[in-house]
Structure formats: C-alpha cells, structure tokens
C-alpha positions as CSV (number, residue, x, y, z in Angstrom):
1,M,75.6,103.9,88.3
2,P,76.6,107.1,90.0
3,Q,78.8,109.5,88.5
4,P,82.0,110.2,90.7
5,T,82.4,113.0,93.1
6,N,85.7,113.9,92.9
7,L,89.1,113.5,90.6
8,T,90.6,110.6,92.8
9,E,87.0,108.5,92.2
10,G,87.0,109.4,88.2
11,L,90.7,107.9,88.1
12,A,90.0,105.1,90.0
13,H,87.2,104.0,87.5
14,L,89.0,104.6,84.5
15,R,91.8,102.9,86.2
16,N,89.1,99.8,86.9
17,R,87.9,99.7,83.2
18,K,91.2,99.8,81.5
19,L,92.6,96.6,84.0
20,T,88.8,94.9,83.4
21,N,89.9,95.5,79.2
22,C,93.2,95.0,79.0
23,V,93.0,91.7,81.1
24,K,90.6,89.7,79.2
25,G,88.7,87.0,81.8
26,S,89.2,88.3,84.8
27,N,86.7,90.0,87.1
28,P,89.0,92.6,89.6
29,K,86.9,93.7,92.5
30,P,85.9,97.5,91.9
31,G,87.3,98.1,96.2
32,K,90.8,96.3,94.9
33,V,93.2,97.3,92.4
34,S,96.2,95.5,91.8
35,A,99.6,96.7,91.1
36,P,101.6,96.3,88.4
37,S,103.9,92.9,88.4
38,V,106.9,93.8,86.2
39,V,109.2,97.0,88.2
40,S,111.8,97.6,86.4
41,A,115.5,96.8,88.8
42,H,117.3,99.4,87.4
43,E,115.5,102.8,85.7
44,R,117.0,105.0,83.2
45,R,119.0,108.2,84.5
46,M,118.7,111.5,83.0
47,A,121.4,112.9,80.9
48,T,123.2,116.3,82.3
49,D,122.2,119.0,79.3
50,Y,123.7,121.8,78.9
51,F,121.1,124.0,80.2
52,S,121.3,122.5,83.7
53,L,124.6,122.8,83.7
54,F,124.8,126.4,83.0
55,V,121.6,127.3,85.6
56,Y,123.7,125.2,88.4
57,T,126.9,127.5,88.0
58,L,125.0,130.6,87.7
59,L,123.5,129.6,90.9
60,G,126.8,128.9,92.3
61,V,128.2,132.1,91.1
62,A,125.1,133.6,92.6
63,A,125.1,132.5,96.0
64,F,129.1,133.0,96.4
65,S,128.7,136.4,94.9
66,Q,126.1,136.9,98.0
67,L,128.0,135.4,100.8
68,L,131.3,137.4,99.1
69,L,128.8,140.7,100.0
70,I,127.8,139.5,103.4
71,V,131.4,138.9,104.4
72,W,132.2,142.0,103.0
73,Q,130.2,144.4,104.3
74,A,130.7,142.9,108.5
C-alpha cells in the first residue's frame, strides 16, 4: 500500500481504518465514507464567562473612545 502524500489522504486513511475497526463484519468501500447517522438537534451553548464580558466591555469602551476622539477633532 502506498504511503499517503498529504495530510488529507492520511486523515481519510485513518478514518477508514477507524470505521473498519468500529463496525464488525462490514466492508466499507475505499472511496466512500459514511457520515455519522446520529446528529444532536440541540447543541449545548457555551456559558458566558467573566473574562469574555470584560473583553467585550473593554472593546466597547475603546471603540467609543476612538469615535469620541474622531468627533472631537473634527
């Protein structure tokens, strides 16, 4: 078997091996990889933490200050 020439081929090769090892008794075609059949309809939203609130507040203050300086100079 020839070695993969780029990362995409290497990942596809590993994915095919994983599917072959996980599903017993099935022979997936080399050019066809099946998509996962179960997809969660409701994904969990990330919680808003204090650091992101601080960063967005700082960004807002900086943008407001810049606009204030631009208007004041005009």
